[in-house]
DOVEXDO-618591 format. One record per atom (N, C-alpha, C, O): residue number from 1; x, y, z; residue in three letters. Coordinates in nm, 3 decimals. Atoms other than C-alpha are relative to their C-alpha. Layout:
N
(guti NUM; (X; Y; Z); "ALA")
...
This chain:
118
(guti 1; (-0.093; -0.090; -0.046); "MET")
(guti 1; (-9.594; 10.346; -0.567); "MET")
(guti 1; (0.149; -0.037; -0.046); "MET")
(guti 1; (0.185; -0.152; -0.072); "MET")
(guti 2; (-0.124; 0.019; 0.060); "ALA")
(guti 2; (-9.240; 10.405; -0.681); "ALA")
(guti 2; (0.087; -0.081; 0.082); "ALA")
(guti 2; (0.073; -0.082; 0.204); "ALA")
(guti 3; (-0.088; 0.097; -0.068); "THR")
(guti 3; (-8.967; 10.154; -0.596); "THR")
(guti 3; (0.135; 0.076; -0.023); "THR")
(guti 3; (0.146; 0.130; -0.133); "THR")
(guti 4; (-0.112; -0.045; 0.015); "PRO")
(guti 4; (-8.616; 10.287; -0.547); "PRO")
(guti 4; (0.073; -0.051; -0.107); "PRO")
(guti 4; (0.048; -0.167; -0.139); "PRO")
(guti 5; (-0.091; 0.063; 0.104); "ASP")
(guti 5; (-8.357; 10.239; -0.826); "ASP")
(guti 5; (0.073; -0.116; 0.073); "ASP")
(guti 5; (0.149; -0.099; 0.168); "ASP")
(guti 6; (-0.063; 0.119; -0.048); "PRO")
(guti 6; (-8.252; 9.884; -0.759); "PRO")
(guti 6; (0.147; -0.015; 0.029); "PRO")
(guti 6; (0.192; -0.052; 0.138); "PRO")
(guti 7; (-0.154; 0.002; 0.012); "GLN")
(guti 7; (-7.879; 9.900; -0.848); "GLN")
(guti 7; (0.053; 0.097; 0.110); "GLN")
(guti 7; (0.137; 0.058; 0.192); "GLN")
(guti 8; (-0.054; -0.091; -0.090); "ALA")
(guti 8; (-7.824; 10.217; -0.647); "ALA")
(guti 8; (-0.041; -0.035; 0.148); "ALA")
(guti 8; (0.038; -0.022; 0.242); "ALA")
(guti 9; (0.047; 0.032; -0.132); "PHE")
(guti 9; (-8.028; 10.111; -0.354); "PHE")
(guti 9; (0.097; -0.113; 0.064); "PHE")
(guti 9; (0.140; -0.102; 0.179); "PHE")
(guti 10; (-0.070; 0.130; -0.036); "ALA")
(guti 10; (-7.832; 9.763; -0.336); "ALA")
(guti 10; (0.141; 0.045; 0.034); "ALA")
(guti 10; (0.198; 0.002; 0.134); "ALA")
(guti 11; (-0.132; -0.050; -0.017); "GLU")
(guti 11; (-7.503; 9.944; -0.370); "GLU")
(guti 11; (0.021; 0.068; 0.134); "GLU")
(guti 11; (0.116; 0.036; 0.205); "GLU")
(guti 12; (0.008; -0.079; -0.127); "GLU")
(guti 12; (-7.572; 10.177; -0.075); "GLU")
(guti 12; (-0.018; -0.108; 0.121); "GLU")
(guti 12; (0.052; -0.107; 0.223); "GLU")
(guti 13; (0.031; 0.108; -0.099); "TRP")
(guti 13; (-7.714; 9.880; 0.121); "TRP")
(guti 13; (0.128; -0.081; 0.028); "TRP")
(guti 13; (0.169; -0.087; 0.144); "TRP")
(guti 14; (-0.106; 0.088; -0.014); "VAL")
(guti 14; (-7.418; 9.652; 0.070); "VAL")
(guti 14; (0.124; 0.070; 0.058); "VAL")
(guti 14; (0.190; 0.021; 0.149); "VAL")
(guti 15; (-0.120; -0.081; -0.061); "ASN")
(guti 15; (-7.145; 9.924; 0.128); "ASN")
(guti 15; (-0.033; 0.037; 0.145); "ASN")
(guti 15; (0.062; 0.026; 0.223); "ASN")
(guti 16; (0.010; -0.029; -0.146); "ALA")
(guti 16; (-7.306; 10.032; 0.470); "ALA")
(guti 16; (0.013; -0.138; 0.082); "ALA")
(guti 16; (0.063; -0.142; 0.194); "ALA")
(guti 17; (-0.011; 0.133; -0.074); "TRP")
(guti 17; (-7.326; 9.658; 0.565); "TRP")
(guti 17; (0.128; -0.029; 0.019); "TRP")
(guti 17; (0.165; -0.055; 0.133); "TRP")
(guti 18; (-0.132; 0.038; 0.012); "ASN")
(guti 18; (-6.975; 9.589; 0.462); "ASN")
(guti 18; (0.088; 0.097; 0.094); "ASN")
(guti 18; (0.194; 0.056; 0.143); "ASN")
(guti 19; (-0.061; -0.104; -0.079); "ALA")
(guti 19; (-6.870; 9.905; 0.656); "ALA")
(guti 19; (-0.031; -0.016; 0.158); "ALA")
(guti 19; (0.027; 0.047; 0.246); "ALA")
(guti 20; (0.072; 0.035; -0.125); "HIS")
(guti 20; (-7.069; 9.765; 0.958); "HIS")
(guti 20; (-0.060; 0.128; 0.059); "HIS")
(guti 20; (-0.056; 0.143; 0.181); "HIS")
(guti 21; (0.050; -0.125; -0.016); "ASP")
(guti 21; (-7.230; 10.104; 0.961); "ASP")
(guti 21; (-0.162; -0.011; 0.016); "ASP")
(guti 21; (-0.240; 0.028; -0.072); "ASP")
(guti 22; (0.151; 0.026; -0.022); "VAL")
(guti 22; (-7.581; 10.014; 1.112); "VAL")
(guti 22; (-0.069; 0.127; -0.022); "VAL")
(guti 22; (-0.171; 0.123; -0.090); "VAL")
(guti 23; (0.086; -0.138; 0.039); "ASP")
(guti 23; (-7.698; 10.392; 1.099); "ASP")
(guti 23; (-0.009; 0.020; -0.131); "ASP")
(guti 23; (-0.111; 0.075; -0.173); "ASP")
(guti 24; (0.020; -0.027; 0.158); "ALA")
(guti 24; (-7.633; 10.402; 0.727); "ALA")
(guti 24; (-0.083; -0.098; -0.044); "ALA")
(guti 24; (-0.149; -0.066; -0.143); "ALA")
(guti 25; (0.086; 0.095; 0.055); "VAL")
(guti 25; (-7.821; 10.093; 0.672); "VAL")
(guti 25; (-0.157; 0.051; 0.050); "VAL")
(guti 25; (-0.254; 0.054; -0.026); "VAL")
(guti 26; (0.129; -0.037; -0.050); "LEU")
(guti 26; (-8.110; 10.219; 0.909); "LEU")
(guti 26; (-0.064; 0.126; -0.050); "LEU")
(guti 26; (-0.180; 0.157; -0.025); "LEU")
(guti 27; (0.045; -0.119; 0.064); "ALA")
(guti 27; (-8.125; 10.543; 0.713); "ALA")
(guti 27; (-0.109; -0.015; -0.103); "ALA")
(guti 27; (-0.181; 0.075; -0.146); "ALA")
(guti 28; (0.097; 0.027; 0.104); "HIS")
(guti 28; (-8.332; 10.353; 0.468); "HIS")
(guti 28; (-0.130; -0.052; 0.057); "HIS")
(guti 28; (-0.218; -0.090; -0.020); "HIS")
(guti 29; (0.116; 0.066; -0.059); "PHE")
(guti 29; (-8.595; 10.231; 0.713); "PHE")
(guti 29; (-0.095; 0.114; 0.083); "PHE")
(guti 29; (-0.051; 0.211; 0.143); "PHE")
(guti 30; (0.091; -0.074; -0.077); "HIS")
(guti 30; (-8.910; 10.384; 0.861); "HIS")
(guti 30; (0.027; -0.032; 0.160); "HIS")
(guti 30; (0.080; -0.134; 0.204); "HIS")
(guti 31; (0.003; 0.002; -0.159); "GLU")
(guti 31; (-8.927; 10.443; 1.243); "GLU")
(guti 31; (-0.078; -0.131; 0.051); "GLU")
(guti 31; (-0.039; -0.200; 0.144); "GLU")
(guti 32; (0.081; 0.124; -0.048); "ASP")
(guti 32; (-9.197; 10.165; 1.272); "ASP")
(guti 32; (0.016; -0.112; -0.078); "ASP")
(guti 32; (-0.083; -0.183; -0.098); "ASP")
(guti 33; (-0.032; 0.099; 0.087); "VAL")
(guti 33; (-9.025; 9.919; 1.053); "VAL")
(guti 33; (-0.030; -0.147; 0.077); "VAL")
(guti 33; (-0.004; -0.163; 0.196); "VAL")
(guti 34; (-0.006; 0.143; -0.043); "VAL")
(guti 34; (-9.097; 9.541; 1.102); "VAL")
(guti 34; (0.086; -0.077; -0.081); "VAL")
(guti 34; (0.083; -0.070; -0.204); "VAL")
(guti 35; (-0.100; 0.062; 0.079); "PHE")
(guti 35; (-8.822; 9.316; 1.014); "PHE")
(guti 35; (0.012; -0.151; 0.064); "PHE")
(guti 35; (0.035; -0.162; 0.184); "PHE")
(guti 36; (-0.002; 0.128; -0.042); "SER")
(guti 36; (-8.822; 8.933; 1.045); "SER")
(guti 36; (0.134; -0.070; -0.060); "SER")
(guti 36; (0.185; -0.039; -0.168); "SER")
(guti 37; (-0.114; 0.091; 0.045); "SER")
(guti 37; (-8.529; 8.679; 1.023); "SER")
(guti 37; (0.026; -0.125; 0.103); "SER")
(guti 37; (0.006; -0.121; 0.224); "SER")
(guti 38; (-0.027; 0.118; -0.071); "PRO")
(guti 38; (-8.433; 8.339; 1.133); "PRO")
(guti 38; (0.131; 0.018; 0.101); "PRO")
(guti 38; (0.155; -0.053; 0.199); "PRO")
(guti 39; (-0.140; -0.027; -0.073); "VAL")
(guti 39; (-8.094; 8.480; 1.264); "VAL")
(guti 39; (-0.068; 0.086; 0.118); "VAL")
(guti 39; (-0.026; 0.058; 0.230); "VAL")
(guti 40; (0.054; -0.072; -0.112); "ALA")
(guti 40; (-8.303; 8.727; 1.487); "ALA")
(guti 40; (-0.051; -0.126; 0.101); "ALA")
(guti 40; (-0.010; -0.142; 0.216); "ALA")
(guti 41; (0.060; 0.107; -0.101); "ALA")
(guti 41; (-8.502; 8.418; 1.628); "ALA")
(guti 41; (0.106; -0.079; 0.073); "ALA")
(guti 41; (0.084; -0.113; 0.189); "ALA")
(guti 42; (-0.122; 0.066; -0.066); "ARG")
(guti 42; (-8.165; 8.242; 1.710); "ARG")
(guti 42; (0.054; 0.081; 0.088); "ARG")
(guti 42; (0.070; 0.034; 0.200); "ARG")
(guti 43; (-0.085; -0.103; -0.079); "LEU")
(guti 43; (-7.989; 8.545; 1.857); "LEU")
(guti 43; (-0.085; 0.041; 0.128); "LEU")
(guti 43; (-0.045; 0.040; 0.244); "LEU")
(guti 44; (0.097; -0.057; -0.103); "PHE")
(guti 44; (-8.296; 8.678; 2.043); "PHE")
(guti 44; (-0.131; -0.070; -0.011); "PHE")
(guti 44; (-0.225; -0.013; -0.066); "PHE")
(guti 45; (0.126; 0.091; -0.007); "PRO")
(guti 45; (-8.565; 8.383; 2.094); "PRO")
(guti 45; (-0.114; 0.073; 0.022); "PRO")
(guti 45; (-0.213; 0.054; -0.049); "PRO")
(guti 46; (0.113; -0.060; -0.046); "GLU")
(guti 46; (-8.792; 8.615; 2.272); "GLU")
(guti 46; (-0.067; 0.075; -0.104); "GLU")
(guti 46; (-0.187; 0.095; -0.086); "GLU")
(guti 47; (0.056; -0.071; 0.104); "THR")
(guti 47; (-8.861; 8.806; 1.958); "THR")
(guti 47; (-0.090; -0.082; -0.105); "THR")
(guti 47; (-0.177; -0.032; -0.177); "THR")
(guti 48; (0.077; 0.086; 0.106); "SER")
(guti 48; (-8.989; 8.496; 1.752); "SER")
(guti 48; (0.055; 0.036; -0.129); "SER")
(guti 48; (-0.012; 0.007; -0.228); "SER")
(guti 49; (-0.062; -0.051; 0.124); "GLY")
(guti 49; (-8.766; 8.638; 1.486); "GLY")
(guti 49; (-0.056; 0.129; -0.060); "GLY")
(guti 49; (-0.021; 0.166; -0.172); "GLY")
(guti 50; (0.055; -0.120; 0.072); "VAL")
(guti 50; (-8.967; 8.959; 1.434); "VAL")
(guti 50; (0.030; 0.116; 0.101); "VAL")
(guti 50; (-0.010; 0.126; 0.217); "VAL")
(guti 51; (-0.057; -0.124; -0.073); "ILE")
(guti 51; (-8.799; 9.288; 1.534); "ILE")
(guti 51; (-0.091; 0.125; -0.038); "ILE")
(guti 51; (-0.105; 0.148; -0.158); "ILE")
(guti 52; (0.097; -0.105; 0.036); "ARG")
(guti 52; (-9.044; 9.593; 1.544); "ARG")
(guti 52; (0.065; 0.129; 0.065); "ARG")
(guti 52; (0.102; 0.132; 0.182); "ARG")
(guti 53; (-0.053; -0.127; -0.017); "GLY")
(guti 53; (-8.916; 9.956; 1.537); "GLY")
(guti 53; (0.135; -0.003; -0.038); "GLY")
(guti 53; (0.205; -0.104; -0.046); "GLY")
(guti 54; (-0.151; -0.035; 0.044); "LYS")
(guti 54; (-8.592; 10.124; 1.430); "LYS")
(guti 54; (0.082; -0.021; 0.109); "LYS")
(guti 54; (0.183; -0.088; 0.093); "LYS")
(guti 55; (-0.089; 0.031; -0.102); "ASN")
(guti 55; (-8.451; 10.126; 1.769); "ASN")
(guti 55; (0.032; -0.134; 0.047); "ASN")
(guti 55; (0.140; -0.165; 0.098); "ASN")
(guti 56; (-0.018; 0.155; -0.030); "ALA")
(guti 56; (-8.506; 9.751; 1.826); "ALA")
(guti 56; (0.082; -0.050; -0.105); "ALA")
(guti 56; (0.169; -0.133; -0.078); "ALA")
(guti 57; (-0.068; 0.056; 0.120); "LEU")
(guti 57; (-8.372; 9.686; 1.481); "LEU")
(guti 57; (0.159; 0.040; 0.012); "LEU")
(guti 57; (0.250; -0.038; -0.018); "LEU")
(guti 58; (-0.137; -0.047; -0.033); "ARG")
(guti 58; (-8.054; 9.908; 1.575); "ARG")
(guti 58; (0.057; -0.091; 0.110); "ARG")
(guti 58; (0.166; -0.145; 0.091); "ARG")
(guti 59; (-0.050; 0.099; -0.106); "HIS")
(guti 59; (-8.010; 9.699; 1.896); "HIS")
(guti 59; (0.038; -0.138; -0.050); "HIS")
(guti 59; (0.145; -0.192; -0.025); "HIS")
(guti 60; (-0.029; 0.136; 0.064); "TYR")
(guti 60; (-8.043; 9.373; 1.707); "TYR")
(guti 60; (0.114; -0.014; -0.088); "TYR")
(guti 60; (0.196; -0.105; -0.074); "TYR")
(guti 61; (-0.104; -0.009; 0.096); "TRP")
(guti 61; (-7.817; 9.464; 1.425); "TRP")
(guti 61; (0.145; 0.030; 0.055); "TRP")
(guti 61; (0.245; -0.025; 0.009); "TRP")
(guti 62; (-0.117; -0.033; -0.060); "SER")
(guti 62; (-7.555; 9.619; 1.642); "SER")
(guti 62; (0.045; -0.106; 0.101); "SER")
(guti 62; (0.167; -0.120; 0.113); "SER")
(guti 63; (-0.045; 0.092; -0.079); "THR")
(guti 63; (-7.543; 9.345; 1.897); "THR")
(guti 63; (0.033; -0.117; -0.079); "THR")
(guti 63; (0.127; -0.185; -0.038); "THR")
(guti 64; (-0.038; 0.090; 0.080); "ALA")
(guti 64; (-7.540; 9.097; 1.620); "ALA")
(guti 64; (0.144; 0.010; -0.056); "ALA")
(guti 64; (0.215; -0.091; -0.052); "ALA")
(guti 65; (-0.109; -0.034; 0.057); "LEU")
(guti 65; (-7.241; 9.251; 1.456); "LEU")
(guti 65; (0.124; -0.016; 0.105); "LEU")
(guti 65; (0.229; -0.073; 0.074); "LEU")
(guti 66; (-0.096; -0.011; -0.099); "ALA")
(guti 66; (-7.045; 9.301; 1.780); "ALA")
(guti 66; (0.031; -0.142; 0.073); "ALA")
(guti 66; (0.144; -0.185; 0.098); "ALA")
(guti 67; (-0.014; 0.126; -0.070); "ASP")
(guti 67; (-7.121; 8.969; 1.951); "ASP")
(guti 67; (-0.006; -0.128; -0.079); "ASP")
(guti 67; (0.032; -0.233; -0.027); "ASP")
(guti 68; (0.032; 0.128; 0.071); "HIS")
(guti 68; (-7.199; 8.716; 1.690); "HIS")
(guti 68; (0.063; -0.017; -0.144); "HIS")
(guti 68; (0.108; -0.122; -0.191); "HIS")
(guti 69; (-0.032; 0.017; 0.151); "ILE")
(guti 69; (-7.109; 8.805; 1.334); "ILE")
(guti 69; (0.113; 0.125; -0.008); "ILE")
(guti 69; (0.076; 0.224; -0.069); "ILE")
(guti 70; (-0.073; -0.116; 0.016); "PRO")
(guti 70; (-6.796; 9.047; 1.364); "PRO")
(guti 70; (0.072; -0.004; -0.141); "PRO")
(guti 70; (0.126; 0.098; -0.183); "PRO")
(guti 71; (-0.047; 0.013; 0.137); "ASP")
(guti 71; (-6.676; 8.914; 1.014); "ASP")
(guti 71; (-0.098; 0.019; -0.107); "ASP")
(guti 71; (-0.067; -0.014; -0.222); "ASP")
(guti 72; (0.108; -0.024; 0.087); "LEU")
(guti 72; (-6.999; 9.007; 0.848); "LEU")
(guti 72; (0.051; 0.059; -0.138); "LEU")
(guti 72; (0.129; 0.155; -0.132); "LEU")
(guti 73; (-0.031; -0.036; 0.131); "HIS")
(guti 73; (-6.951; 9.057; 0.469); "HIS")
(guti 73; (-0.083; -0.038; -0.101); "HIS")
(guti 73; (-0.100; -0.159; -0.118); "HIS")
(guti 74; (0.119; 0.052; 0.103); "PHE")
(guti 74; (-7.211; 9.049; 0.191); "PHE")
(guti 74; (0.078; 0.035; -0.147); "PHE")
(guti 74; (0.172; 0.113; -0.155); "PHE")
(guti 75; (-0.021; -0.017; 0.134); "GLU")
(guti 75; (-7.162; 9.039; -0.185); "GLU")
(guti 75; (-0.130; -0.029; -0.067); "GLU")
(guti 75; (-0.188; -0.136; -0.059); "GLU")
(guti 76; (0.131; 0.006; 0.080); "VAL")
(guti 76; (-7.470; 9.124; -0.408); "VAL")
(guti 76; (0.017; -0.078; -0.119); "VAL")
(guti 76; (0.103; -0.054; -0.204); "VAL")
(guti 77; (-0.004; 0.101; 0.133); "VAL")
(guti 77; (-7.536; 8.844; -0.667); "VAL")
(guti 77; (-0.101; 0.069; -0.079); "VAL")
(guti 77; (-0.065; 0.083; -0.196); "VAL")
(guti 78; (0.098; -0.064; 0.074); "ASP")
(guti 78; (-7.852; 9.026; -0.793); "ASP")
(guti 78; (-0.102; 0.078; 0.071); "ASP")
(guti 78; (-0.111; 0.076; 0.193); "ASP")
(guti 79; (0.105; -0.084; -0.064); "VAL")
(guti 79; (-8.132; 9.254; -0.730); "VAL")
(guti 79; (-0.136; -0.015; -0.093); "VAL")
(guti 79; (-0.134; -0.012; -0.216); "VAL")
(guti 80; (0.122; 0.021; 0.074); "TYR")
(guti 80; (-8.494; 9.204; -0.825); "TYR")
(guti 80; (-0.101; 0.113; 0.054); "TYR")
(guti 80; (-0.113; 0.144; 0.173); "TYR")
(guti 81; (0.099; -0.117; -0.024); "ARG")
(guti 81; (-8.759; 9.485; -0.844); "ARG")
(guti 81; (-0.143; -0.045; -0.010); "ARG")
(guti 81; (-0.173; -0.131; -0.093); "ARG")
(guti 82; (0.139; 0.032; 0.007); "GLY")
(guti 82; (-9.127; 9.457; -0.785); "GLY")
(guti 82; (-0.070; 0.145; 0.013); "GLY")
(guti 82; (-0.010; 0.251; -0.004); "GLY")
(guti 83; (0.064; -0.128; -0.041); "GLU")
(guti 83; (-9.395; 9.716; -0.700); "GLU")
(guti 83; (0.028; 0.036; 0.146); "GLU")
(guti 83; (0.001; -0.045; 0.234); "GLU")
(guti 84; (-0.036; -0.038; -0.139); "SER")
(guti 84; (-9.286; 9.892; -0.392); "SER")
(guti 84; (0.076; -0.102; 0.067); "SER")
(guti 84; (0.061; -0.114; 0.189); "SER")
(guti 85; (-0.079; 0.107; -0.054); "ALA")
(guti 85; (-9.051; 9.607; -0.333); "ALA")
(guti 85; (0.131; -0.032; -0.088); "ALA")
(guti 85; (0.140; -0.028; -0.211); "ALA")
(guti 86; (-0.129; 0.036; 0.072); "LEU")
(guti 86; (-8.690; 9.506; -0.395); "LEU")
(guti 86; (0.034; -0.135; 0.074); "LEU")
(guti 86; (-0.006; -0.155; 0.189); "LEU")
(guti 87; (-0.053; 0.115; -0.069); "VAL")
(guti 87; (-8.534; 9.173; -0.316); "VAL")
(guti 87; (0.163; -0.004; -0.038); "VAL")
(guti 87; (0.199; 0.002; -0.156); "VAL")
(guti 88; (-0.134; -0.014; 0.016); "ILE")
(guti 88; (-8.150; 9.173; -0.267); "ILE")
(guti 88; (0.056; -0.143; 0.019); "ILE")
(guti 88; (0.054; -0.192; 0.131); "ILE")
(guti 89; (-0.050; 0.124; -0.010); "HIS")
(guti 89; (-7.995; 8.837; -0.342); "HIS")
(guti 89; (0.139; 0.007; 0.019); "HIS")
(guti 89; (0.209; 0.061; -0.067); "HIS")
(guti 90; (-0.150; -0.032; -0.012); "TYR")
(guti 90; (-7.648; 8.820; -0.190); "TYR")
(guti 90; (0.054; -0.132; 0.073); "TYR")
(guti 90; (-0.019; -0.220; 0.119); "TYR")
(guti 91; (-0.071; 0.103; -0.066); "ARG")
(guti 91; (-7.381; 8.586; -0.047); "ARG")
(guti 91; (0.064; 0.053; 0.123); "ARG")
(guti 91; (0.141; 0.148; 0.118); "ARG")
(guti 92; (-0.067; -0.044; -0.128); "ASN")
(guti 92; (-7.283; 8.622; 0.313); "ASN")
(guti 92; (0.147; -0.044; 0.022); "ASN")
(guti 92; (0.205; -0.116; -0.058); "ASN")
(guti 93; (-0.138; 0.050; -0.033); "GLN")
(guti 93; (-6.941; 8.577; 0.483); "GLN")
(guti 93; (0.032; -0.140; -0.005); "GLN")
(guti 93; (0.142; -0.178; -0.044); "GLN")
(guti 94; (0.005; 0.153; 0.003); "ASN")
(guti 94; (-7.007; 8.203; 0.513); "ASN")
(guti 94; (-0.007; -0.065; -0.126); "ASN")
(guti 94; (0.020; -0.185; -0.136); "ASN")
(guti 95; (0.026; 0.045; 0.131); "GLY")
(guti 95; (-7.079; 8.172; 0.144); "GLY")
(guti 95; (-0.140; -0.049; -0.018); "GLY")
(guti 95; (-0.176; -0.116; -0.115); "GLY")
(guti 96; (0.145; 0.045; 0.012); "GLY")
(guti 96; (-7.447; 8.118; 0.218); "GLY")
(guti 96; (-0.074; 0.113; -0.089); "GLY")
(guti 96; (-0.041; 0.232; -0.086); "GLY")
(guti 97; (0.092; -0.084; 0.085); "LEU")
(guti 97; (-7.711; 8.265; -0.031); "LEU")
(guti 97; (-0.110; 0.032; 0.087); "LEU")
(guti 97; (-0.167; -0.052; 0.156); "LEU")
(guti 98; (0.104; -0.057; -0.088); "VAL")
(guti 98; (-7.959; 8.495; 0.140); "VAL")
(guti 98; (-0.089; 0.095; -0.096); "VAL")
(guti 98; (-0.036; 0.153; -0.192); "VAL")
(guti 99; (0.092; -0.096; 0.082); "ASN")
(guti 99; (-8.265; 8.698; -0.010); "ASN")
(guti 99; (-0.048; 0.097; 0.130); "ASN")
(guti 99; (-0.101; 0.060; 0.235); "ASN")
(guti 100; (0.070; -0.102; -0.094); "GLU")
(guti 100; (-8.349; 9.030; 0.171); "GLU")
(guti 100; (-0.112; 0.059; -0.083); "GLU")
(guti 100; (-0.098; 0.119; -0.190); "GLU")
(guti 101; (0.124; -0.047; 0.074); "VAL")
(guti 101; (-8.702; 9.111; 0.079); "VAL")
(guti 101; (-0.047; 0.113; 0.066); "VAL")
(guti 101; (-0.084; 0.101; 0.183); "VAL")
(guti 102; (0.005; -0.116; -0.066); "LEU")
(guti 102; (-8.760; 9.480; 0.137); "LEU")
(guti 102; (-0.151; 0.058; -0.062); "LEU")
(guti 102; (-0.169; 0.066; -0.184); "LEU")
(guti 103; (0.130; -0.070; 0.042); "LEU")
(guti 103; (-9.122; 9.638; 0.111); "LEU")
(guti 103; (0.011; 0.141; 0.041); "LEU")
(guti 103; (0.054; 0.175; 0.151); "LEU")
(guti 104; (-0.024; -0.143; -0.029); "PHE")
(guti 104; (-9.133; 10.017; 0.073); "PHE")
(guti 104; (-0.129; 0.073; 0.030); "PHE")
(guti 104; (-0.236; 0.035; -0.018); "PHE")
(guti 105; (0.115; -0.107; -0.010); "ASP")
(guti 105; (-9.370; 10.283; 0.177); "ASP")
(guti 105; (0.071; 0.133; -0.024); "ASP")
(guti 105; (0.140; 0.186; 0.063); "ASP")
(guti 106; (-0.087; -0.109; 0.051); "GLY")
(guti 106; (-9.234; 10.580; -0.027); "GLY")
(guti 106; (0.134; -0.034; -0.029); "GLY")
(guti 106; (0.160; -0.127; -0.106); "GLY")
(guti 107; (-0.152; 0.022; 0.031); "ALA")
(guti 107; (-8.857; 10.595; -0.029); "ALA")
(guti 107; (0.060; -0.074; 0.110); "ALA")
(guti 107; (0.181; -0.100; 0.109); "ALA")
(guti 108; (-0.071; 0.065; -0.101); "LEU")
(guti 108; (-8.822; 10.412; 0.302); "LEU")
(guti 108; (-0.061; -0.149; 0.011); "LEU")
(guti 108; (-0.172; -0.177; -0.033); "LEU")
(guti 109; (0.042; 0.142; -0.018); "VAL")
(guti 109; (-8.846; 10.037; 0.391); "VAL")
(guti 109; (-0.104; -0.002; 0.136); "VAL")
(guti 109; (-0.075; 0.044; 0.246); "VAL")
(guti 110; (0.098; 0.012; -0.109); "ARG")
(guti 110; (-9.156; 9.968; 0.606); "ARG")
(guti 110; (0.003; -0.156; 0.066); "ARG")
(guti 110; (-0.020; -0.181; 0.184); "ARG")
(guti 111; (-0.016; 0.143; -0.036); "GLU")
(guti 111; (-9.107; 9.576; 0.612); "GLU")
(guti 111; (0.111; -0.061; -0.060); "GLU")
(guti 111; (0.140; -0.042; -0.178); "GLU")
(guti 112; (-0.119; 0.065; 0.072); "GLY")
(guti 112; (-8.810; 9.374; 0.561); "GLY")
(guti 112; (-0.005; -0.151; 0.045); "GLY")
(guti 112; (-0.064; -0.182; 0.148); "GLY")
(guti 113; (-0.006; 0.144; -0.044); "HIS")
(guti 113; (-8.749; 8.989; 0.575); "HIS")
(guti 113; (0.127; -0.062; -0.059); "HIS")
(guti 113; (0.152; -0.067; -0.179); "HIS")
(guti 114; (-0.125; 0.074; 0.029); "GLY")
(guti 114; (-8.416; 8.803; 0.592); "GLY")
(guti 114; (-0.042; -0.139; -0.037); "GLY")
(guti 114; (-0.101; -0.202; 0.051); "GLY")
(guti 115; (0.045; 0.139; 0.023); "THR")
(guti 115; (-8.479; 8.464; 0.410); "THR")
(guti 115; (0.131; -0.076; -0.045); "THR")
(guti 115; (0.221; -0.026; -0.113); "THR")
(guti 116; (-0.114; 0.076; 0.013); "TYR")
(guti 116; (-8.237; 8.178; 0.401); "TYR")
(guti 116; (-0.029; -0.120; -0.059); "TYR")
(guti 116; (-0.143; -0.165; -0.048); "TYR")
(guti 117; (0.029; 0.145; 0.033); "LEU")
(guti 117; (-8.186; 7.838; 0.231); "LEU")
(guti 117; (0.010; -0.081; 0.114); "LEU")
(guti 117; (0.087; -0.058; 0.207); "LEU")
(guti 118; (0.004; 0.106; -0.122); "ASN")
(guti 118; (-8.264; 7.549; 0.459); "ASN")
(guti 118; (0.136; -0.084; -0.006); "ASN")
(guti 118; (0.158; -0.172; 0.077); "ASN")
């Protein structure tokens, strides 16, 4: 399957996040997306870190931005391309390095994983 242009996708992704525009980020995701993150596990322990569906992901990200990470800002370090996969390596507002692993079904993300250094 084709993978979106890595640089163009990462630029749209980081611009949407830095504008805190959750709907612009979600425009790249399937309705039945599955997303995992240790941040989700910390903020919403009942999820065990796995968010299922676009509406639930909207709630998680909107709540996280408003209540827990109002100063969120990302800087893309690099982007890696695989078959139907992109990894966006970025630095967050705390200086931490993060990888966002995105698996595509067509032009939209079907599965995503936020991964952090220990």
